[in-house]
C-alpha positions as CSV (number, residue, x, y, z in Angstrom):
1,M,13.6,-31.5,-23.6
2,N,11.0,-30.0,-25.9
3,A,10.5,-26.2,-26.7
4,S,7.7,-25.9,-24.1
5,S,9.9,-27.5,-21.4
6,D,12.8,-25.2,-22.3
7,H,10.5,-22.2,-21.9
8,T,9.2,-23.4,-18.6
9,A,12.8,-24.0,-17.4
10,Q,13.7,-20.4,-18.4
11,L,10.8,-19.0,-16.5
12,A,11.6,-21.1,-13.4
13,H,15.1,-19.6,-13.3
14,S,14.1,-16.0,-14.0
15,Q,14.2,-13.8,-10.9
16,S,12.3,-10.7,-10.1
17,E,13.9,-7.5,-8.8
18,T,12.6,-4.5,-6.9
19,V,12.7,-1.2,-8.9
20,D,11.8,2.4,-8.2
21,I,8.2,2.9,-9.5
22,T,9.3,6.1,-11.3
23,S,11.6,4.1,-13.5
24,L,8.7,2.3,-15.3
25,E,6.5,3.7,-18.0
26,F,3.1,2.8,-19.3
27,D,3.0,1.6,-22.9
28,S,1.3,4.4,-24.9
29,N,0.2,1.7,-27.5
30,N,-1.7,-0.3,-24.8
31,T,-5.4,0.0,-25.6
32,R,-6.7,-1.9,-22.6
33,I,-8.7,0.3,-20.2
34,H,-9.0,-0.8,-16.6
35,P,-12.4,0.2,-15.1
36,V,-12.2,2.1,-11.8
37,A,-13.8,-0.9,-10.0
38,N,-11.0,-3.2,-11.2
39,I,-8.3,-0.8,-10.0
40,E,-10.0,-0.5,-6.6
41,T,-10.1,-4.3,-6.4
42,L,-6.4,-4.5,-7.3
43,K,-5.6,-1.8,-4.6
44,K,-7.4,-3.9,-1.9
45,S,-5.5,-7.0,-3.0
46,L,-2.2,-5.2,-2.9
47,E,-3.0,-3.9,0.6
48,R,-4.0,-7.3,1.9
49,F,-1.6,-9.6,0.1
50,G,1.2,-7.4,-1.3
51,Q,2.4,-7.9,-4.9
52,Q,2.1,-11.6,-5.7
53,K,3.5,-11.5,-9.2
54,P,6.0,-9.2,-10.9
55,I,5.1,-6.6,-13.5
56,V,6.5,-7.5,-16.9
57,V,8.6,-4.8,-18.6
58,D,10.7,-4.6,-21.7
59,A,14.4,-3.6,-21.7
60,K,13.4,0.1,-21.7
61,G,11.2,-0.2,-18.6
62,I,7.9,-0.1,-20.6
63,I,5.2,-2.2,-19.0
64,V,4.2,-5.2,-21.1
65,A,1.9,-6.8,-18.5
66,G,0.7,-5.5,-15.2
67,N,-0.6,-2.1,-16.1
68,G,-3.5,-2.4,-13.6
69,T,-1.2,-3.5,-10.8
70,M,1.1,-0.5,-11.6
71,M,-1.9,1.9,-11.5
72,A,-3.0,0.5,-8.2
73,A,0.5,0.7,-6.7
74,K,0.8,4.3,-7.8
75,M,-2.5,5.1,-6.2
76,L,-1.3,3.5,-3.0
77,N,1.8,5.7,-3.2
78,W,4.2,2.8,-3.4
79,S,7.7,3.8,-4.1
80,S,8.8,0.4,-5.6
81,V,7.4,-2.7,-7.3
82,E,8.7,-6.1,-8.4
83,I,9.5,-6.6,-12.1
């Protein structure tokens, strides 16, 4: 197996878990700004399809990827999300 295959195998075996939305924090160093229109689109998607992919967090619960999804979930008053 090559390094890429090893990484893919690790991802395939990783599992998501549901956590309280208040246990996660936005990364203060994240410079990406989500326009309101994008958050509204994410909200509509979450309402229609639910959360289709987990939010990526570090060991301290700081969001690495999925800031827009987290913002939309908070605006929808969700109490938990998948990480």
